[in-house]
N, C-alpha and C positions, 0 to 999 in steps of 0.2 A: 748507771744501772741501779734499778731500784730493788728494794728488798724482795718483793715477789719473784724478780727475774733470779736473784742469787738463790732463792729457795728452790725455784724451777731446775736451775743448773746443778744445785747440791743434790736433788733427787736423781736427775739424769745422771749424774757421775756415780752415786752409789748404786744405780742399777747396772751400770758398766762394770763397777768393782765386783758385784755379786756373781755376773756372768763369768768374768774372768776367773775369780776364785773357784768357780764350779769347773771350769776348765782344768785349772791347776789341780784341783782334788782328783779329778778323773784321770789326769795324767799321772798324777804320783801314785793312784791305786794301780794303774797300769805299768809303773815304773818307766816312764817314758821321760827322757832327759829334758823336755821343754817344759815340765812342771814349774822348774824355778823361774822360767821367763814368764810364765802366766801368773805366778804368784806375785812377782815384782809389778808386773803391769797392774793387777788387782790392788796392791798397796799404793801405787801412784795414783790410780783413780779414787781411792779412799782419802788420800790427802787432798785431792781436788775438792771432793765432796766436803770434807771438814773445813777448808778454806772458805768455800761458798757459804757454809752454814755459820761460820764465824762472822763473816762480813754481814750476813743478814741479821744476826743477833743484835748488831750494834747499830742498824739503820733504822729509822722510824718506819712504822707501818706504812705501807702504800696506800695512798688515798685513791678512791675510784673516781 
């Protein structure tokens, strides 16, 4: 997998994390018990994004 692919996957993962964090926030505001589940899922996708970003940072730039 090249650098550009890792950057793309990091972007997709952070988008998922943002969506899940929004669900967690909404659930927390409405005092729903699923808020913690959504927050944990958002955290996991944030970890995935950070991992892909870290890998991309050490790979050489992708040549066209």
